[in-house]
TILO-181371 format. One line per field, with one value per residue: residue in one letter; x, y, z of N, C-alpha, C, O in turn; residue number from 1. Coordinates in Angstrom, 1 decimal, always signed. Atoms other than C-alpha are relative to their C-alpha. Layout:
# TILO-181371
type	A  ... .
neast	X  ... .
nnorth	Y  ... .
nup	Z  ... .
caeast	X  ... .
canorth	Y  ... .
caup	Z  ... .
ceast	X  ... .
cnorth	Y  ... .
cup	Z  ... .
oeast	X  ... .
onorth	Y  ... .
oup	Z  ... .
seq	NUM  ... .
This chain:
# TILO-181371
type	M  R  D  Y  T  V  N  G  N  F  A  K  R  Y  L  E  I  K  G  Y  K  I  I  S  Y  E  G  C  T  E  I  Y  T  L  E  K  W  L  L  I  K  L  P  Y  S  H  Y  W  E  V  Q  D  E  D  P  N  K  F  I  G  K  V  V  S  V  E  Q  F  I  V  C  N  H  L  L  D  H  Y  V  K  E  K  G  K  T  K  V  W  V  F  V  I  E  G  E  C  V  G  G  C  S  L  P  V  T  D  E  P  L  I  G  G  V  Y  S  I  D  G  R  S  W  D  E  I  H  S  I  H  A  L  S  Y  L  E  W  K  E  Q  W  N  K  K  F  S  Q  E  E  I  V  P  V  Q  V  R  F  I  S  A  N  D  R .
neast	+0.0  -0.4  -1.1  +0.4  -0.2  -0.8  +0.9  +0.3  -1.1  +0.2  +1.1  -0.4  -0.8  +1.0  +0.8  -0.9  -0.3  +1.2  +0.0  +0.8  -0.7  +0.5  +0.3  -0.1  +0.2  +1.1  -0.3  +0.6  +1.4  +0.5  -0.7  +0.9  -0.4  +1.0  +0.8  +1.0  +1.3  -0.1  +0.1  +1.5  +0.6  -0.4  -0.5  -1.2  +0.3  -0.3  -1.5  -0.7  +0.6  -0.6  -1.4  -0.5  -0.5  +1.0  -0.2  -0.2  -1.4  -0.4  +0.8  -0.7  -1.1  +0.3  +0.0  -0.2  +0.6  -0.7  +0.8  -0.7  +0.6  -1.0  +0.5  -0.5  +0.8  +1.1  +1.2  -0.3  +0.9  +1.4  +0.6  -1.0  -0.7  -0.9  -1.2  -0.7  +0.6  -0.4  -0.3  -0.3  -0.9  +0.0  -1.3  +0.0  -1.4  -0.9  +0.3  +1.2  +0.7  +1.1  +0.6  +1.2  +0.0  +1.2  -0.3  +0.2  +1.2  +0.5  +1.2  -0.2  +0.4  +0.9  -0.5  -1.2  -1.2  -0.7  -1.3  -1.0  -0.3  +1.2  +0.9  +1.2  +0.2  +0.3  -1.3  -0.8  +0.7  +0.7  -0.4  +0.8  +1.3  +1.1  +0.5  -0.6  +0.8  -0.4  -1.4  +0.0  +0.5  -1.2  -0.9  +0.6  -0.1  -1.4  -0.5  +0.9  -0.7  +0.9  -0.3  +1.2  -0.2  +1.1  +0.8  +0.9  +1.4  +0.7  +1.4  +0.6  +1.4  +0.8  -0.2  -1.3  +0.1 .
nnorth	-0.6  +1.0  -0.3  -0.7  +0.6  -0.9  -1.1  -0.7  -0.9  -1.1  -0.8  -0.7  -1.1  -0.9  -0.7  -0.9  -1.2  -0.9  -0.6  +0.8  +0.9  +1.3  +0.6  +1.4  +0.6  +1.0  +1.0  +0.0  +0.4  +0.5  -0.1  +0.2  -0.6  -1.0  +0.1  -1.1  +0.3  -0.3  -1.5  -0.4  +0.8  -0.2  -1.2  -0.5  -1.3  -1.0  -0.1  -0.6  -1.4  -1.0  +0.0  -1.1  +0.7  +0.7  +1.4  +0.6  +0.4  +1.1  +1.1  +1.2  +0.1  +0.5  -1.0  +0.5  -1.0  +0.1  -0.7  -0.5  -0.9  -1.1  -1.2  -1.2  +0.0  -0.9  +0.6  +0.4  -0.6  +0.2  +0.4  -0.6  +0.9  +1.0  -0.6  +0.9  +0.2  +1.2  -0.3  +1.2  -0.5  +0.8  +0.2  +0.7  +0.2  -0.6  -1.4  -0.3  -0.8  -0.6  +0.7  -0.7  -0.2  -0.2  -0.2  +1.2  -0.3  +1.2  +0.4  -0.1  -1.2  +0.3  -0.7  +0.4  -0.3  -1.2  +0.2  +0.3  -1.2  -0.4  -0.8  +0.7  +0.0  -1.4  -0.8  +0.4  -0.2  -1.3  -0.8  +0.5  -0.7  +0.9  +0.6  +1.4  +0.9  -0.2  +0.5  +1.5  +0.5  -0.1  +1.1  +1.3  +0.2  +0.1  +1.3  +1.1  +0.9  +0.2  -0.9  -0.2  +0.6  -0.4  +1.1  -0.3  +0.6  +0.0  +0.2  +0.8  -0.3  +1.1  +0.4  +0.7  +1.3 .
nup	+1.4  +1.0  +0.8  +1.3  +1.3  +0.9  +0.3  -1.2  -0.2  +1.0  -0.5  -1.2  +0.3  +0.6  -1.1  -0.8  +0.8  -0.1  -1.3  -1.0  -0.9  +0.0  -1.3  +0.2  +1.4  -0.1  +1.0  +1.3  -0.1  +1.2  +1.3  +1.1  +1.3  +0.3  +1.3  +0.2  -0.7  -1.4  -0.2  +0.0  -1.1  -1.3  -0.6  +0.8  +0.6  -1.0  -0.2  +1.1  +0.3  -0.8  +0.4  +0.9  +1.3  +0.8  -0.1  +1.3  +0.2  -0.8  +0.4  +0.3  -0.9  -1.3  -1.1  -1.3  -1.0  -1.3  -0.9  -1.1  -0.8  -0.1  -0.5  +0.7  +1.2  +0.0  -0.6  -1.4  -1.0  +0.5  -1.3  -0.8  -0.9  +0.6  +0.4  +0.9  +1.3  +0.8  +1.4  +0.8  +1.1  +1.2  +0.5  +1.3  +0.6  -0.9  -0.1  -0.7  +1.0  -0.6  -1.0  -0.6  -1.4  -0.8  -1.4  -0.9  -0.8  -0.6  +0.8  +1.5  +0.7  +1.2  +1.2  +0.6  -0.7  +0.4  +0.7  -0.9  -0.9  -0.8  +0.8  +0.5  +1.4  +0.4  +0.0  +1.1  +1.3  +0.1  +1.2  +1.1  +0.0  +0.2  -1.2  -0.1  +0.8  +1.3  +0.1  -0.2  +1.3  +0.9  -0.5  +0.4  +1.4  +0.3  -0.5  +0.3  +1.0  +1.1  +1.2  +0.8  +1.4  +0.8  +0.4  +1.2  -0.2  +1.3  -0.3  +1.0  +0.1  +0.3  +1.4  +0.1  -0.6 .
caeast	+91.5  +91.8  +94.9  +94.9  +94.5  +96.6  +93.6  +92.9  +96.4  +95.7  +92.4  +94.0  +96.6  +93.8  +91.8  +94.8  +95.7  +92.1  +92.8  +90.7  +91.9  +91.4  +89.6  +89.2  +89.5  +86.4  +87.8  +86.9  +83.1  +82.6  +84.3  +82.4  +82.8  +81.1  +78.5  +76.1  +73.1  +74.4  +74.3  +70.5  +69.9  +69.9  +72.1  +74.8  +73.0  +73.1  +76.8  +77.8  +75.4  +77.5  +80.9  +82.9  +84.2  +82.0  +81.4  +81.5  +85.3  +85.2  +82.7  +84.0  +86.6  +86.8  +85.9  +87.2  +85.1  +87.2  +85.3  +86.6  +85.4  +87.0  +86.8  +87.7  +85.0  +82.2  +79.5  +81.1  +78.6  +75.5  +74.7  +76.4  +77.1  +78.9  +81.4  +82.4  +81.7  +81.7  +83.4  +83.6  +86.5  +86.3  +89.6  +90.1  +93.4  +95.2  +93.7  +91.2  +88.5  +86.0  +83.6  +80.7  +80.0  +77.4  +77.4  +77.7  +74.3  +72.5  +69.4  +69.4  +69.3  +66.7  +67.8  +71.0  +74.6  +76.9  +80.0  +83.3  +83.8  +80.2  +78.5  +74.9  +73.6  +72.3  +75.7  +77.4  +74.9  +73.7  +75.4  +73.0  +69.9  +67.8  +65.6  +66.7  +63.9  +65.0  +68.7  +67.8  +65.9  +69.0  +71.2  +68.9  +68.9  +72.7  +73.3  +70.4  +71.7  +68.6  +69.5  +66.8  +66.6  +64.6  +61.8  +60.1  +56.4  +54.4  +50.7  +48.7  +45.4  +42.5  +43.3  +46.8  +45.6 .
canorth	+186.8  +184.6  +184.2  +186.4  +184.8  +186.2  +188.3  +189.2  +190.7  +192.8  +193.9  +194.8  +197.0  +198.6  +199.5  +200.8  +203.1  +204.4  +205.2  +202.5  +200.7  +197.0  +195.6  +192.1  +190.0  +187.9  +186.0  +185.3  +185.3  +184.4  +183.7  +184.0  +184.7  +188.0  +187.5  +190.0  +188.1  +188.5  +192.3  +192.3  +189.9  +190.5  +190.8  +191.3  +194.2  +196.1  +195.4  +196.5  +199.6  +201.4  +201.0  +203.8  +201.3  +200.1  +196.4  +195.7  +195.6  +192.8  +190.5  +186.9  +187.6  +185.9  +188.1  +187.3  +189.0  +189.7  +190.8  +193.0  +194.9  +198.4  +201.7  +205.3  +204.9  +207.2  +204.7  +204.2  +206.5  +205.4  +203.7  +205.6  +202.7  +200.5  +202.7  +199.9  +199.2  +195.9  +196.2  +193.7  +194.3  +193.0  +191.6  +190.6  +189.3  +190.7  +194.2  +195.7  +197.1  +198.3  +196.9  +197.8  +198.6  +198.6  +199.9  +197.2  +197.1  +194.7  +194.7  +193.9  +196.8  +197.1  +198.2  +198.1  +198.5  +201.5  +201.9  +200.9  +204.4  +204.7  +206.6  +205.8  +205.2  +208.8  +210.2  +208.2  +208.7  +212.2  +213.5  +211.4  +213.5  +210.3  +208.8  +205.4  +203.7  +205.3  +204.5  +200.9  +200.4  +201.5  +199.2  +196.2  +196.8  +197.2  +193.9  +191.9  +188.9  +188.9  +190.2  +191.7  +189.7  +191.1  +188.8  +188.7  +188.2  +187.3  +187.7  +185.1  +186.1  +183.8  +183.7  +182.3  +179.2 .
caup	+192.9  +189.8  +187.8  +184.7  +181.3  +178.5  +177.4  +181.0  +181.2  +178.0  +179.5  +182.9  +181.3  +179.2  +182.3  +184.2  +181.3  +181.5  +185.1  +186.8  +189.9  +189.7  +192.7  +191.3  +188.1  +187.6  +184.7  +181.1  +181.0  +177.4  +174.1  +170.9  +167.2  +166.4  +163.6  +162.1  +163.5  +167.0  +166.6  +166.3  +169.2  +172.9  +174.9  +172.2  +170.5  +173.8  +174.3  +170.8  +170.6  +173.2  +171.4  +169.8  +167.1  +164.3  +164.9  +161.2  +161.4  +163.9  +162.1  +161.9  +164.7  +168.1  +171.1  +174.5  +177.3  +180.4  +183.5  +186.3  +189.3  +189.4  +191.1  +190.1  +187.4  +186.4  +187.6  +191.0  +192.7  +190.8  +194.1  +196.8  +199.2  +196.7  +195.0  +192.5  +188.9  +186.9  +183.5  +180.7  +178.2  +174.7  +173.5  +169.8  +168.5  +171.6  +171.2  +173.6  +171.3  +173.9  +176.4  +178.7  +182.3  +185.0  +188.6  +191.3  +193.0  +195.3  +193.0  +189.3  +187.0  +184.2  +180.7  +178.8  +179.7  +179.6  +177.5  +179.0  +180.4  +181.7  +178.8  +177.9  +174.4  +174.3  +175.2  +172.5  +169.7  +170.3  +167.2  +165.0  +165.8  +165.6  +168.2  +169.6  +167.7  +164.4  +165.0  +166.1  +162.8  +160.9  +163.0  +162.4  +158.7  +158.7  +160.5  +159.2  +157.1  +154.9  +151.5  +149.4  +146.2  +143.4  +142.5  +139.1  +139.3  +136.2  +136.6  +134.7  +133.3  +132.8  +129.1  +129.7  +131.5 .
ceast	+0.5  +1.3  -0.4  +0.3  +0.9  -0.8  -0.4  +1.1  -0.1  -1.0  +0.4  +0.9  -0.9  -0.7  +0.9  +0.4  -1.1  -0.1  -0.9  +0.9  -0.7  -0.3  +0.1  -0.1  -0.9  +0.2  -0.6  -1.4  -0.6  +1.0  -0.9  +0.5  -1.1  -0.6  -1.0  -1.3  +0.0  -0.3  -1.4  -0.7  +0.5  +0.8  +1.1  -0.3  +0.2  +1.5  +0.6  -0.6  +0.8  +1.6  +0.3  +0.4  -1.2  +0.2  +0.2  +1.5  +0.4  -0.8  +0.9  +1.2  -0.5  +0.1  +0.1  -0.5  +0.6  -0.7  +0.8  -0.9  +1.0  -0.6  +0.7  -0.7  -1.2  -1.3  +0.2  -1.1  -1.4  -0.8  +1.0  +0.8  +1.0  +1.3  +0.9  -0.8  +0.5  +0.3  +0.3  +0.8  +0.0  +1.4  -0.1  +1.4  +1.0  -0.2  -1.3  -0.8  -1.2  -0.6  -1.2  +0.2  -1.3  +0.4  -0.2  -1.2  -0.4  -1.2  +0.4  -0.4  -0.9  +0.5  +1.3  +1.2  +0.5  +1.3  +1.1  +0.3  -1.3  -1.0  -1.2  -0.1  -0.2  +1.2  +0.9  -0.5  -0.7  +0.2  -0.9  -1.3  -1.2  -0.5  +0.6  -0.7  +0.5  +1.4  +0.0  -0.5  +1.1  +1.0  -0.5  +0.2  +1.5  +0.6  -0.9  +0.7  -1.0  +0.4  -1.3  +0.3  -1.2  -0.7  -0.9  -1.3  -0.7  -1.4  -0.6  -1.5  -0.8  +0.2  +1.3  -0.1  -0.3 .
cnorth	-1.1  +0.3  +0.6  -1.0  +1.0  +1.2  +0.8  +1.0  +1.2  +0.9  +0.8  +1.2  +1.1  +0.9  +0.9  +1.2  +1.0  +0.6  -0.7  -0.8  -1.3  -0.5  -1.6  -0.4  -1.1  -1.1  +0.2  -0.5  -0.6  +0.2  -0.3  +0.6  +1.0  -0.2  +1.1  -0.3  +0.2  +1.5  +0.5  -0.8  +0.4  -1.1  +0.7  +1.4  +1.1  +0.2  +0.8  +1.4  +1.1  +0.1  +1.2  -0.6  -0.6  -1.5  -0.7  -0.5  -1.2  -1.3  -1.2  -0.2  -0.5  +1.1  -0.8  +1.1  -0.2  +0.9  +0.4  +0.8  +1.1  +1.1  +1.2  +0.0  +0.9  -0.6  -0.4  +0.5  +0.0  -0.4  +0.3  -1.0  -1.0  +0.5  -0.9  -0.1  -1.3  +0.5  -1.3  +0.6  -1.0  +0.0  -0.8  +0.1  +0.8  +1.5  +0.2  +1.0  +0.8  -0.8  +0.7  -0.1  +0.1  +0.3  -1.3  +0.4  -1.3  -0.5  +0.0  +1.3  -0.3  +0.9  -0.5  +0.4  +1.4  -0.3  -0.3  +1.1  +0.6  +0.9  -0.8  +0.1  +1.4  +0.8  -0.3  +0.4  +1.3  +0.8  -0.4  +0.7  -1.0  -0.5  -1.4  -0.9  +0.1  -0.6  -1.5  -0.6  +0.0  -1.1  -1.3  -0.2  -0.2  -1.4  -1.2  -0.8  -0.2  +1.0  +0.1  -0.4  +0.4  -1.2  +0.4  -0.7  +0.1  -0.3  -0.8  +0.4  -1.3  -0.6  -0.8  -1.4  -1.1 .
cup	-0.9  -0.6  -1.3  -1.1  -0.8  -0.4  +1.2  +0.3  -1.0  +0.6  +1.3  -0.3  -0.7  +1.0  +0.8  -0.8  +0.0  +1.4  +1.1  +0.9  +0.0  +1.4  -0.1  -1.5  +0.1  -1.0  -1.4  +0.1  -1.2  -1.1  -1.1  -1.3  -0.3  -1.4  -0.1  +0.8  +1.5  +0.3  +0.0  +1.1  +1.4  +0.6  -0.9  -0.7  +1.0  +0.3  -1.1  -0.4  +0.7  -0.3  -0.9  -1.4  -0.7  +0.0  -1.3  -0.2  +0.8  -0.4  -0.4  +1.0  +1.4  +1.1  +1.3  +1.0  +1.3  +1.0  +1.2  +0.9  +0.2  +0.8  -0.7  -1.4  +0.1  +0.7  +1.4  +1.0  -0.5  +1.2  +1.0  +0.9  -0.6  -0.4  -0.9  -1.3  -0.6  -1.4  -0.7  -1.2  -1.1  -0.6  -1.3  -0.5  +0.9  +0.1  +0.8  -0.9  +0.7  +1.1  +0.6  +1.5  +0.6  +1.4  +0.7  +0.9  +0.7  -0.8  -1.4  -0.6  -1.2  -1.1  -0.5  +0.8  -0.4  -0.8  +1.1  +1.0  +0.6  -0.8  -0.4  -1.5  -0.5  -0.1  -1.2  -1.3  -0.2  -1.2  -1.2  -0.2  -0.4  +1.3  +0.1  -0.9  -1.5  -0.2  +0.0  -1.3  -1.0  +0.3  -0.4  -1.5  -0.4  +0.3  -0.3  -1.1  -1.2  -1.1  -0.8  -1.4  -0.8  -0.5  -1.2  +0.2  -1.4  +0.4  -1.2  -0.1  -0.3  -1.4  -0.2  +0.5  -1.0 .
oeast	+1.4  +1.7  -1.5  +1.3  +1.1  -0.4  -0.6  +0.9  +0.2  -0.9  +0.0  +0.6  -0.7  -0.9  +0.5  +0.5  -0.9  -1.0  -1.1  +1.9  -1.9  +0.7  +0.6  -0.8  -0.6  -0.5  -1.2  -1.6  -1.6  +1.8  -1.6  +1.4  -2.3  +0.2  -1.5  -1.9  -1.0  -0.8  -1.7  -1.9  +1.6  +0.5  +1.5  +0.6  +0.8  +1.9  +1.5  +0.1  +0.7  +2.3  -0.5  +0.2  -2.2  +1.3  +0.7  +1.7  +1.5  -0.7  +1.9  +2.0  -1.6  +1.1  -0.6  -0.1  +0.4  -0.9  +1.7  -2.0  +2.2  -1.8  +1.6  -0.1  -1.7  -2.0  -0.8  -1.4  -2.3  -2.0  +2.1  +2.0  +1.7  +2.3  +2.1  -2.0  +1.7  -0.5  +0.9  +0.4  +0.1  +1.9  -0.6  +2.0  +1.9  +0.6  -2.3  -0.3  -2.0  +0.2  -1.7  +1.0  -2.3  +1.4  -1.1  -1.1  -0.1  -1.5  +1.2  -1.4  -0.7  +0.9  +1.7  +1.1  +0.0  +1.7  +0.8  +0.7  -1.2  -1.9  -1.1  +0.7  +0.3  +1.4  +1.6  +0.2  -1.5  -0.6  -0.9  -1.9  -2.2  +0.3  +1.2  +0.0  +0.6  +1.7  +0.7  +0.0  +1.3  +1.5  +0.4  +0.5  +1.8  +1.4  -0.5  +1.3  -0.6  +0.4  -2.0  +1.2  -2.3  -0.1  -1.5  -1.3  -0.6  -1.8  -0.4  -2.2  -0.2  +0.0  +1.4  +0.9  -0.4 .
onorth	-1.9  +1.5  +0.2  -1.6  +2.1  +2.4  +2.0  +2.1  +2.4  +2.2  +2.0  +2.3  +2.3  +2.1  +2.0  +2.3  +2.2  +1.5  -0.2  -1.3  -1.4  -0.5  -2.2  +0.4  -2.1  -2.1  +1.2  -1.6  -1.3  +1.1  -1.4  +1.5  +0.7  -0.2  +1.6  +0.6  +0.6  +1.8  +1.6  -0.7  +0.8  -2.3  +1.8  +2.2  +2.2  +1.4  +1.7  +2.2  +2.2  +0.6  +1.6  +0.1  -1.1  -2.0  -1.9  -1.5  -1.7  -2.3  -1.0  -1.2  -0.4  +1.8  -1.7  +2.2  -1.3  +2.1  -0.4  +1.2  +0.8  +1.1  +0.9  +0.5  +1.2  +0.2  -0.9  -0.2  +0.8  +0.0  -0.3  -0.9  -1.6  +0.0  -0.7  +0.1  -1.7  +1.3  -2.2  +1.5  -2.2  +1.0  -1.9  +1.1  +1.5  +2.2  -0.4  +2.1  +1.5  -1.7  +1.6  -0.7  +0.5  -0.3  -2.1  +1.4  -2.4  -1.7  +0.8  +1.9  -1.4  +2.1  -1.6  +0.8  +2.0  -1.5  -0.2  +0.9  +1.7  +1.5  -2.0  +0.8  +1.8  +1.6  +0.5  +0.8  +1.4  +1.6  +0.3  +0.6  -0.6  -0.5  -1.9  -1.8  -0.9  -1.2  -2.1  -1.7  -1.0  -1.8  -2.1  -1.3  -1.0  -1.9  -2.3  -0.3  -0.8  +2.2  -0.9  +0.1  +0.1  -2.2  +1.5  -1.9  +1.2  -1.4  -0.5  +0.3  -2.3  -1.7  -1.6  -2.2  -2.2 .
oup	-0.6  -0.6  -1.8  -1.2  -0.4  -0.3  +1.1  +0.8  -0.6  +0.6  +1.5  +0.2  -0.4  +0.9  +1.2  -0.2  +0.0  +1.6  +2.1  +0.5  +0.3  +2.2  +0.8  -2.3  +0.9  -1.0  -1.6  +0.4  -1.2  -1.1  -1.1  -1.2  -0.3  -2.4  +1.0  +1.4  +2.1  +1.4  +0.4  +1.1  +1.5  +0.2  -0.6  -0.8  +0.7  +0.4  -0.8  -1.1  +0.3  +0.6  -1.6  -2.4  -0.1  -0.3  -1.3  -0.8  +0.6  +0.3  -1.2  +0.9  +1.8  +1.1  +1.6  +0.9  +2.0  +0.7  +1.7  +0.5  +0.6  +1.2  -1.6  -2.4  +1.2  +1.3  +2.0  +2.0  +0.0  +1.4  +1.0  +1.1  +0.2  +0.0  -1.0  -1.3  -0.5  -2.0  -0.1  -1.9  -0.9  -1.0  -1.3  -0.7  +0.3  +0.7  +0.5  -1.1  +0.0  +1.7  +0.0  +2.0  +0.0  +1.9  +0.4  +1.6  +0.3  -0.9  -1.9  -0.2  -1.8  -0.9  -0.2  +2.0  -1.3  -0.7  +2.3  +2.1  +1.2  -0.2  -0.7  -2.2  -1.5  -1.0  -1.8  -2.2  -1.1  -1.6  -2.2  -1.3  -1.0  +2.3  -0.9  -1.6  -2.2  -1.2  -0.7  -1.7  -1.7  -0.5  -0.9  -1.9  -1.2  -0.5  +0.0  -2.0  -2.2  -0.9  -1.0  -2.1  -0.5  -0.9  -1.2  +0.4  -2.0  +0.9  -2.4  +0.9  -0.6  -1.7  -1.2  +0.3  -0.7 .
seq	1  2  3  4  5  6  7  8  9  10  11  12  13  14  15  16  17  18  19  20  21  22  23  24  25  26  27  28  29  30  31  32  33  34  35  36  37  38  39  40  41  42  43  44  45  46  47  48  49  50  51  52  53  54  55  56  57  58  59  60  61  62  63  64  65  66  67  68  69  70  71  72  73  74  75  76  77  78  79  80  81  82  83  84  85  86  87  88  89  90  91  92  93  94  95  96  97  98  99  100  101  102  103  104  105  106  107  108  109  110  111  112  113  114  115  116  117  118  119  120  121  122  123  124  125  126  127  128  129  130  131  132  133  134  135  136  137  138  139  140  141  142  143  144  145  146  147  148  149  150  151  152  153  154  155  156  157  158  159  160  161 .
């Protein structure tokens, strides 16, 4: 097992409070500054779509992603023979703000990730009464950096030339 980083220790306590048993600490897998454009690009859009917190409050902040293998998680029995779950905890300024999870499998999984506690996008966003595609369109508009700038167009007739 690796030595815990400072953020790894924050994440470890966060997972223990949630009731998960730490099997191993895989280390800090990534450090990045959260920008709006990341929220509309894969894989970051998948990571942040399953959070309870609005990512807008974290724009411009540094995210440390701490990875663990845990048990006593909702996804442990997704694949019966494994009984373990990978979790990634997002730590910003010493605070655990969420994360994502996937069951441990021998084969790669297709699709997005689950929330830190194993909920799917549907379970998190069912209150919106929107399809995923409708919701995703709103998400992309919200985090798109393109600003709509009014443009004045003047049509020139043949007589103006």
